N, C-alpha and C positions, 0 to 999 in steps of 0.2 A: 504495500501500498504504499504509494507516493504522500510524501507531506508530512508521515509522525513515524516512530518506531513502534516493532514490536515486542513483546516479551511471549513466551512460551506461556500457556497456562495452566502446564501439568502441574499436579498436587505429587505428593511425596510416596503417592499408593504405588506399591511394588508388583500388585498383580501385574502378573504374565497372561495377557487377554491373548493368548493362540489362533482361537477360533474365529473363524470370517464375523464381518462384521458388515452387516448391508444399512446402508441408507432410504428409506420408504418416504417418499413426499404423497401427497395427495394435490391434484391441479388441476383447474380450471380455466377457460375462457371465453366470456358471454359473447367474442366477437365472433366466434364461429358460427354460419350460417346455421339455423335455425335451432339455435340457442335458448336465447332469449325469448323467442315466439312459443318455445314450449314451455320455458317456467310459467311465462306470463298466463300460458293457459291452466296453470295448476294452481298457480299464487291467489290464496281469499284472503291476506293479510297485507299490506302495501310493505311490510316489515318484511314479507318472503321474497319480494322481488329487491331486495336492497341489495347496489351491485358491489357493494364491498367486499364481497365474498367472492364475487363471480370476476370482478375487472382484473385484466394482466395487461394494462397503459406501463407499466413498470419493467415488464420482463424479470421479474424478480428471481422466479425461479432460473433463467441464464446464470444468473451471477452467485445466485446458491451455490447453483453445480461450478461456476469458475472457484468459490471459497472453498468448497470440496477439493477440490483438485490441489490446492495451495498450501491449503490448511490441514486436511484430513487424509493422507496417505494411506491409513488402515484401512479406508471403506474398499469392499470386497468390490460388490457390485449396489448397482441405484436401480429400485424400481419404482416405475410412476404411476401410479392409480390416478385413472381418468374417465370421462364419460366417452364412449363410443359416436363418432368416428374422432375424437378431439386427437393430436400428438403437434405440440409445438412444432411450427415450419424450419426452424434451426435444429432440432436435433437429429443427429445421426443415429437412429433407429439400427443400422445395422450392426452396432459394437455387440458384441457380449456381456461387458458390461452394465448395459442398460437395458433394461426391459418396460417396455409399457405393457400395462396391465388396464384392460377396458373394465368397467364394471359387470358390465353382463357375465363376463369370463368366470367370477368369484360370488355375483349376486342372484339371487332369487329374480327371476325376472319381473316376478307377480310383484316386486315393490320398486322396480322400475318404471320411469326416471325418479332420479331420489334427487334433491338438490339440499337434503341435509348431510354437514359434514359429518353429524354424531352417526348417522347412520352407516357411512362411508370405512369411519375410521372404526368401527365394531365389526369390520369384515378383513381387518388388517393382516391378522395370523391367517388367513386362507391365501396368499398370495403366494405360487407355486415357486420351489427353490428358492423359498428364502432362508437366511441365516436364523438360527434358532434365538440368538441376539439384533438386534437391529435398533438403529436410530432413527424415530420418527421426526422429520421433520415437514412441517406448514412450508408452502410454497413462500413465503416471507420472512422468512428466516436463512441465519447465513450462517458460517462459520468466520472469526473475525480475529481470530490468532491461531499458532500453532496449536493444535489439538492432537491428542492418542486416546485411542479406546479406555483406558485406567483413568482416565478424567472425568467417564460417568461413575464409575465405582466406586466401592467400595476395599480396604485390603485383602478381604475373605471374598470379592469378588461378585456381592451384593448390588444389585442399582442403588445408583444414587439419585435421591429426587431433591429438586431445587425449589423449595416454595418459597411463597412472600409471606410477610405479616400479616396480608390483612386475610379475613374470615370471609369465606364464601356465605353467598343466603341459604336461610335456612324458610321450612313454609311460612311461620307466622311472621317472617319478615319482607313477603313479597304478596303483590297484590295481581291476583290472577285477570284482573281485565285492565290493569296497567301496566305490569312489570314485562322486562323485555322476554321473548323468548328462552333467551340462555340463560337470565336469571328464575325464571322457572324450574328450566332443565336442572340447572345446578339444586335447589330446593327439591326435587325429584330426587336425585342423587344422594344428596345427604339424608333423606327419608328411608331411602334401602341401605345406606352405610350405616346408619342408625339400628337398621332392623339387625346386619349381616353382625358388628363390630362394637355395639352399644352405640349409646350418644353421646355426641361427643362435638364442640365447633372445629371444624376444620379450615384448612388454610388455601388460596390458590396457588395452583403450581405459577412459578415463575416461566415468562415469555421463552422460550427456547426448545429446542431439540430434546424427546426422552427418550433415553435406554428402554425398551423393551425386552421380556422374554415372553418368547410365544408361547411357554407351558403355563407362566403364570397369567397372563393373558389368555390364553383361555377357558383357566379357573377363574378368571373374573367373568367370563360370558355365563358359565355355570352358575354360579354363584348367584346372580342376579337374570335369570333368565326369562321373568316377566318385563322385566325393566328393558333390557334387549330387543325384545321381540317388539313391544311396541315403538323401540328407537327405530328399529328397520322396516317397519312399516308405514312410517310417519314419513312424509317427501319433503316437511322442512323441519324446523327446531321448532316444538313446541313443549308445553307442560304434559307431566308424563313420559316425554324423554330423558335420556341421561347422558351427558358427556363422555363417552369412554375415557378419553384423556384425561379427564379428571378423576373418574372413580378407579383406573386403573394405579395411577399409584398410590391414592389412599387405601386401594386394596391388599398392594402389594407394601405398603408399611406395615401395616396391621399385622398381616399373617408372615412378619419377619422375612420378607426375601429382596426388602430395600431398606436403606435408612438414610432417613431426612439429613441434608446438608446444612452447615452452617450460614446463619446469614453474610457470615463473609466469605465462604464460597458461593453462596447464591450470588452476591455483586459479584464477583469476580468471572462469574459463566454467563451472568443473563446480562443484556443489554436491552435495549427497550425504545421504541421514537414511533410516537404516534403522529404518521402523515396525514396533515392538514392544510386547508385552501391559505392559512396564513404563513407567508412567505419567509417573515423575518422569526416568528416561532420555528418552524419547519428548518431553515438554516442552523438555528443554536442548537436542537437536539441533534442535529449530525454532526456539528462539530462536538460537542457534549460526549458523544459516542465514540470520537477517534480521539479525545483526550482522555476518557477512561479506560480506551482499549477490551472489553471486557471479552471473552471467551467466543460468544455468540451472540449475537442482534435479530432483534426482530422491527421489522418495519412495517408498522400497521399502517394500512388502508383506512382511515380517519374522511376522506376527499366528503363522502356525501354524494349526491348524484352528479356533481359538474365538478368536476378536479376544476381548481386553477393551472391553468400550461404554463404558468412563468413557475407553480410551485412542481409540477412533474417536470420540465425539463430540468432544474436543477437538482431535484431527486437523479434522472437518468445520468446526469453530467460526473453529480457524486458517486453512484454504481460504478462506473467506466473509469474513474479514476482510481477508485479504490479495487479493482478486478478486471486490466484492461485484455488485460492475454486470456485469448478463448481455448476454453476447454477442451480437451479431449471426445467429450461428447458433442460438439457441435459440427455440424458440418462444413466441411469446406469451401465449399460450393454456393455457400449461403452470404 
């Protein structure tokens, strides 16, 4: 990254992770022909059609793959889970170390099309030829400093969970008529976790990649069958569904198969910027990430329905400055 120095994110963990580690992305681009029309045909709530979760105007996936090549050489293979027929135009799908998997290859046709990230994430362990442990990256997450697999594990090989201080919503703190589908789903998740593991307040997961063990993930699916079934059948985020990416860390911690990272480790691992239409604010956030140099960063699309072109241009210029070199995953003729 030009303009500032980097230091490794490695901990003093001595774990020898000789088993392969894959990376899984979930991705969609609403500019593909027919996608927006299909979404609008199924959406009943205006919030269901929010472009924040389907827009790809920054091509962050492209830069995330560049960040993996630069900072995460331990990754064996990348899996990209998306809806048919979408494939990024710039992606070299002929490579053995990247695989595009469409929803209909691992999901029941009866629940498709789906626009719920919760439903999609609940199927991650079904990906073919997936490593037993893998890192789940959302497409707005990037490696930002040199990483190794052990950075996501404890000295005895358990996954390290990077939790925030803030507590997630519970049922008596949400309003079914006014709360967001995300908050309602978190309340449903906490009810299910209370039933399985005892009542308590739980913290949000920090924005960043999650190390997932397939066996523990499948155990989570079996522990909460009613909620998982409802989640998979819902085409959008809704009350009664649950976010697997929130439930998984909580379940892994309570069953002793993960350990909570310290707040200092969370600060070192996870950086976050909310990309908004106010240029000075977004510029400040990106510069703060450069100054902090966290191990990973999340660039959350908060543009609303009409992104400010000046902000978009600035973010794209910054991404190109940070990661100017095309990765092996990009087509040379594009």
